[in-house]
C-alpha positions as semicolon CSV with decimal commas, in nm:
position;residue;x (nm);y (nm);z (nm)
1;M;3,137;-10,527;11,791
2;T;3,448;-10,304;11,803
3;V;3,735;-10,375;11,564
4;I;4,089;-10,237;11,599
5;D;4,252;-10,125;11,276
6;P;4,612;-10,255;11,291
7;D;4,741;-9,965;11,078
8;T;4,585;-9,675;11,267
9;Q;4,522;-9,842;11,603
10;A;4,182;-9,671;11,593
11;A;3,860;-9,838;11,691
12;W;3,593;-9,885;11,426
13;V;3,236;-9,939;11,528
14;P;2,986;-10,056;11,264
15;E;2,706;-9,805;11,201
16;A;2,356;-9,894;11,304
17;G;2,183;-10,093;11,036
18;H;2,511;-10,174;10,856
19;D;2,504;-10,512;10,687
20;P;2,853;-10,669;10,663
21;D;2,728;-10,903;10,390
22;A;2,645;-10,604;10,166
23;A;3,016;-10,561;10,097
24;H;3,009;-10,888;9,904
25;D;2,744;-10,747;9,667
26;P;2,903;-10,472;9,450
27;V;2,569;-10,314;9,361
28;E;2,444;-10,296;9,718
29;A;2,784;-10,177;9,836
30;D;2,790;-9,894;9,582
31;V;2,439;-9,779;9,678
32;A;2,524;-9,797;10,047
33;D;2,836;-9,586;9,993
34;I;2,638;-9,298;9,837
35;P;2,550;-9,042;10,106
36;L;2,183;-8,957;10,120
37;S;2,272;-8,588;10,086
38;T;2,417;-8,642;9,736
39;R;2,134;-8,846;9,587
40;L;1,930;-8,650;9,336
41;S;1,573;-8,566;9,425
42;I;1,286;-8,490;9,187
43;A;1,347;-8,119;9,236
44;D;1,714;-8,166;9,147
45;T;1,615;-8,342;8,824
46;L;1,403;-8,042;8,727
47;T;1,698;-7,816;8,805
48;L;1,918;-8,020;8,571
49;G;1,650;-7,976;8,304
50;N;1,698;-7,602;8,353
51;A;2,072;-7,637;8,282
52;I;2,013;-7,851;7,972
53;C;1,773;-7,590;7,829
54;G;2,032;-7,316;7,884
55;F;2,303;-7,514;7,706
56;M;2,075;-7,598;7,414
57;A;1,983;-7,229;7,383
58;V;2,353;-7,153;7,332
59;Y;2,373;-7,440;7,082
60;F;2,085;-7,314;6,865
61;T;2,212;-6,957;6,881
62;T;2,549;-7,077;6,752
63;T;2,444;-7,326;6,485
64;G;2,139;-7,142;6,353
65;V;2,236;-6,775;6,384
66;L;2,611;-6,724;6,429
67;I;2,763;-6,991;6,201
68;P;2,535;-6,914;5,900
69;H;2,627;-6,546;5,938
70;L;3,001;-6,614;5,953
71;T;2,996;-6,856;5,661
72;G;2,776;-6,639;5,443
73;N;2,500;-6,901;5,425
74;E;2,238;-6,682;5,584
75;D;1,877;-6,783;5,544
76;G;1,634;-6,546;5,710
77;G;1,391;-6,823;5,791
78;M;1,657;-7,047;5,941
79;A;1,803;-6,769;6,157
80;R;1,457;-6,669;6,274
81;H;1,364;-7,028;6,356
82;S;1,688;-7,088;6,550
83;A;1,666;-6,759;6,740
84;A;1,307;-6,836;6,837
85;T;1,408;-7,188;6,945
86;A;1,687;-7,048;7,162
87;V;1,453;-6,804;7,336
88;I;1,185;-7,072;7,381
89;L;1,448;-7,289;7,552
90;M;1,527;-7,002;7,790
91;L;1,156;-6,974;7,863
92;L;1,139;-7,349;7,924
93;A;1,437;-7,316;8,158
94;S;1,241;-7,058;8,358
95;V;0,953;-7,308;8,382
96;F;1,191;-7,568;8,525
97;D;1,328;-7,303;8,762
98;L;0,975;-7,221;8,878
99;F;0,870;-7,579;8,937
100;D;1,188;-7,706;9,103
101;G;1,130;-7,465;9,389
102;L;0,763;-7,567;9,421
103;V;0,852;-7,936;9,415
104;A;1,133;-7,887;9,667
105;R;0,891;-7,722;9,910
106;K;0,628;-7,993;9,866
107;L;0,858;-8,296;9,868
108;R;1,224;-8,273;9,949
109;S;1,549;-8,145;9,805
110;S;1,896;-8,286;9,847
111;A;2,178;-8,096;10,011
112;M;2,300;-8,016;9,660
113;G;1,972;-7,847;9,564
114;A;2,073;-7,486;9,628
115;E;2,410;-7,528;9,457
116;L;2,257;-7,703;9,155
117;D;1,998;-7,428;9,125
118;N;2,260;-7,151;9,123
119;L;2,479;-7,332;8,869
120;S;2,186;-7,405;8,640
121;D;2,060;-7,046;8,665
122;L;2,408;-6,924;8,573
123;I;2,395;-7,127;8,251
124;S;2,037;-7,053;8,148
125;F;1,995;-6,695;8,269
126;G;2,356;-6,574;8,268
127;L;2,554;-6,742;7,992
128;A;2,268;-6,798;7,744
129;P;2,133;-6,438;7,733
130;A;2,486;-6,291;7,745
131;Y;2,584;-6,508;7,449
132;F;2,265;-6,400;7,272
133;V;2,379;-6,038;7,314
134;V;2,726;-6,122;7,178
135;V;2,577;-6,284;6,868
136;W;2,345;-5,986;6,821
137;G;2,655;-5,766;6,817
138;L;2,799;-5,981;6,539
139;V;2,497;-6,014;6,312
140;A;2,314;-5,682;6,353
141;D;2,383;-5,421;6,087
142;D;2,432;-5,121;6,317
143;A;2,585;-5,303;6,617
144;H;2,942;-5,269;6,739
145;Q;3,099;-5,603;6,823
146;R;3,330;-5,495;7,104
147;V;3,073;-5,273;7,274
148;S;2,808;-5,547;7,259
149;A;3,062;-5,791;7,403
150;V;3,113;-5,553;7,696
151;A;2,736;-5,536;7,744
152;A;2,721;-5,917;7,743
153;I;2,994;-5,932;8,009
154;V;2,798;-5,684;8,220
155;V;2,489;-5,907;8,197
156;L;2,689;-6,219;8,288
157;L;2,859;-6,052;8,585
158;A;2,527;-5,913;8,707
159;V;2,380;-6,265;8,715
160;V;2,691;-6,402;8,888
161;L;2,680;-6,132;9,156
162;R;2,306;-6,167;9,201
163;L;2,323;-6,544;9,250
164;A;2,616;-6,509;9,491
165;R;2,431;-6,248;9,695
166;F;2,118;-6,463;9,697
167;S;2,320;-6,741;9,862
168;C;2,466;-6,512;10,128
169;V;2,192;-6,263;10,220
170;Q;1,890;-6,360;10,426
171;L;1,575;-6,168;10,335
172;R;1,224;-6,182;10,467
173;D;1,010;-6,454;10,319
174;G;0,833;-6,388;9,992
175;I;1,067;-6,137;9,827
176;F;1,377;-6,123;9,608
177;Q;1,633;-5,846;9,627
178;G;1,709;-5,736;9,273
179;M;1,538;-5,845;8,953
180;P;1,522;-6,228;8,946
181;S;1,769;-6,368;8,693
182;P;1,504;-6,553;8,483
183;F;1,302;-6,232;8,448
184;G;1,618;-6,034;8,375
185;A;1,736;-6,280;8,110
186;L;1,401;-6,275;7,929
187;T;1,394;-5,895;7,943
188;V;1,742;-5,874;7,792
189;V;1,643;-6,109;7,510
190;S;1,321;-5,913;7,452
191;I;1,520;-5,590;7,418
192;V;1,738;-5,752;7,151
193;L;1,439;-5,893;6,962
194;L;1,275;-5,549;6,949
195;E;1,549;-5,452;6,700
196;L;1,578;-5,096;6,827
197;P;1,874;-4,875;6,731
198;F;2,205;-4,984;6,883
199;M;2,248;-4,724;7,158
200;P;1,896;-4,752;7,308
201;T;1,932;-5,132;7,302
202;L;2,270;-5,113;7,473
203;L;2,148;-4,874;7,744
204;A;1,839;-5,086;7,809
205;I;2,049;-5,402;7,847
206;I;2,282;-5,231;8,095
207;G;1,977;-5,099;8,282
208;V;1,841;-5,452;8,323
209;A;2,182;-5,569;8,448
210;W;2,177;-5,291;8,707
211;L;1,829;-5,390;8,822
212;M;1,949;-5,748;8,880
213;V;2,214;-5,631;9,128
214;S;2,002;-5,352;9,277
215;R;1,824;-5,362;9,611
216;V;1,480;-5,325;9,455
217;E;1,246;-5,584;9,605
218;Y;1,053;-5,821;9,379
219;P;0,781;-6,061;9,497
220;K;0,850;-6,432;9,470
221;P;0,625;-6,614;9,219
222;R;0,386;-6,800;9,445
223;G;0,015;-6,868;9,424
224;R;-0,163;-6,648;9,174
225;L;0,160;-6,475;9,077
226;A;0,315;-6,809;8,983
227;V;0,010;-6,895;8,772
228;A;0,028;-6,554;8,601
229;M;0,398;-6,599;8,535
230;L;0,346;-6,946;8,389
231;S;0,064;-6,816;8,167
232;W;0,286;-6,535;8,042
233;I;0,565;-6,782;7,960
234;V;0,327;-7,006;7,763
235;L;0,190;-6,703;7,577
236;S;0,544;-6,589;7,496
237;M;0,627;-6,932;7,356
238;G;0,322;-6,907;7,131
239;L;0,428;-6,563;7,007
240;L;0,778;-6,688;6,933
241;A;0,642;-6,989;6,745
242;A;0,416;-6,764;6,535
243;W;0,715;-6,544;6,453
244;A;0,941;-6,840;6,373
245;F;0,694;-6,993;6,126
246;D;0,615;-6,655;5,970
247;A;0,247;-6,667;6,066
248;P;0,028;-6,372;5,959
249;G;0,093;-6,092;6,204
250;G;0,365;-6,296;6,377
251;E;0,618;-6,014;6,360
252;L;0,376;-5,766;6,516
253;L;0,272;-6,013;6,784
254;L;0,634;-6,078;6,879
255;Q;0,716;-5,707;6,894
256;T;0,411;-5,650;7,114
257;G;0,509;-5,931;7,350
258;C;0,868;-5,809;7,374
259;A;0,751;-5,454;7,441
260;L;0,522;-5,575;7,720
261;Q;0,810;-5,769;7,876
262;V;1,030;-5,459;7,873
263;V;0,749;-5,245;8,015
264;L;0,697;-5,493;8,297
265;G;1,069;-5,487;8,367
266;A;1,054;-5,109;8,401
267;V;0,721;-5,075;8,586
268;I;0,766;-5,340;8,856
269;P;1,067;-5,160;9,012
270;L;0,868;-4,836;9,020
271;F;0,581;-5,002;9,205
272;A;0,823;-5,179;9,440
273;T;1,005;-4,854;9,516
274;A;0,679;-4,664;9,572
275;R;0,556;-4,935;9,807
276;R;0,882;-4,926;9,999
277;V;0,866;-4,546;10,031
278;N;0,505;-4,563;10,153
279;T;0,599;-4,829;10,408
280;F;0,887;-4,613;10,532
281;R;0,657;-4,313;10,570
282;D;0,395;-4,516;10,756
283;N;0,661;-4,645;10,996
284;R;0,784;-4,292;11,063
285;R;0,427;-4,173;11,132
286;E;0,370;-4,460;11,373
287;A;0,699;-4,387;11,547
288;R;0,609;-4,020;11,586
289;A;0,263;-4,109;11,712
290;T;0,408;-4,332;11,982
291;Q;0,645;-4,054;12,094
292;L;0,365;-3,801;12,144
293;P;0,253;-3,756;12,509
């Protein structure tokens, strides 16, 4: 049936499957008015868990580390426990980030999925680690507040630019261009937790920010690599818990784990660059071989 709207003089044709009686039921009418593209999927729910973890990391960094320092009520155990909780939440956010992509490929994702993922990553792997760096600049004995704030801004902008480029640039399947933001965020936090002198810490943080916006190719965590990444995250959570509760050897275990994270952050680009150079050389050899008579 075609109905003429007296105000617009335009014809309105009911959509297929539209039930006129549903308008009399407010609940059914509200559900019917929600476009399918804006209904949250299971993958989207995991992505929102990522955002919540990032926000709570900022919360624990503020309430357990920054505020006690500013008010003079510092308790080493409390600050250690809160810092460890904040980093564990960032690790948990990376778990959500890993699984939302796997679930989206297996099931389905809404049209909002990509946007939700970028916004959540910005909170958990941009804002949270950058804020962690700012607080480090306030509480560390040899740190400089303004310089550390600049380093935090560099980290935040690197994540923003990386996420924006990820949305615009099409790459071949199975690789990332630039250090993935979860890996970069955890590397930045590991550098801070190593408690190195100020200048080496600052230079290392800026180096990680550069790697995130670089063109170095990183493999996507799939299959065995995803399992290895998940195992490393769980192990890191255990090391942080041992450090937080002052377990025997907890400090040494944490320092070892942080050092391994930083080493991985430095070694992976070297392997990726070497592989790219070897591929380029092989292509040139093949091209020359085809040109020979």
